[in-house]
N, C-alpha and C positions, 0 to 999 in steps of 0.2 A: 416293703423287699420287692415286692414285684414293680413299683415305678422307676427303680435303680436298676433292674434288669431290664425294660423295657428299653432304657435308656442307651442299654450299651451300645458298641457300636458292631451290631450283628451283619448290618448292610454297608459297610464301610466302604465298598465300593460303588454303591448307591451313593451315599453322603460325600463321595470326594469326588463324584460328578458332577453333582449338584454345585458342590464349592466350584469347581473349576469353572463349569459354566456360568454360573455368575460373576466368578472375577473375569472372566474372559470378556462376558458381556459388558461390562464397566469398565474395563480398561480400553476396550475396542471403541467406546462411547466419547471416553476421552481423546484417545486419539483422532477420531475423526472431529471432534468437535474444534483440536486444535488445528490439523489440518485444515478445516474450512475456517477458521479466524486466519490463518498463515495465508489463505487464496485470497480470503478480502482485502488483508492488506496490501497483497500485492496485486490487485488490481487499483486499489486508490492510490499508491504508491505510482503506477504507471501513468495513472490519471493526471497526479501530481505534476510529474515530468512531464508529461505531454503539455501542461498549459504553459508550463515555463518554458518549454522549448518552443510554445507557438510566440508568447510574448516575447522573447528573447528575436524570432524571426521577426516580430513587428517592429520591435524597437531597431531592428538594424535598418530596415525601411524607412521608418522613420528618419533616422539619423543621415540615411543616404539623401533624402528629401531636403532635409534643413540643411544640409552641405552643400546642394546645389542652389539653393536660395540665398543662404548668407555669400556664394561666392557672388553672384546679380548684386546681391543688395551692398559689399563691399566695393564692386566696379563702380555703382551708383554713387557712391560715398566720394570715392576717390575722383571720379569725376566730376562733381560739384567742387570735391576743393581744389583741383586743379582750375574750376571755372573762377572761384573767389580769390585765388592765389594771384 
């Protein structure tokens, strides 16, 4: 019987405070972990988008250079076709 009385909620404010403290700590830990994961995902996403942008920029320059090369090549082909005909 003494054991039952000992576990009665005499200090319910103390137990409530401890419960709320633990609940708040665990909740904040999960929130911070989620925030950190979202932040890391954002950084990775920005790096990927930057690489895509840089790749497209290089491809645009390559296309411009290829266009100039092919214009010169077509002029040469047309010149030789005129000579052959």
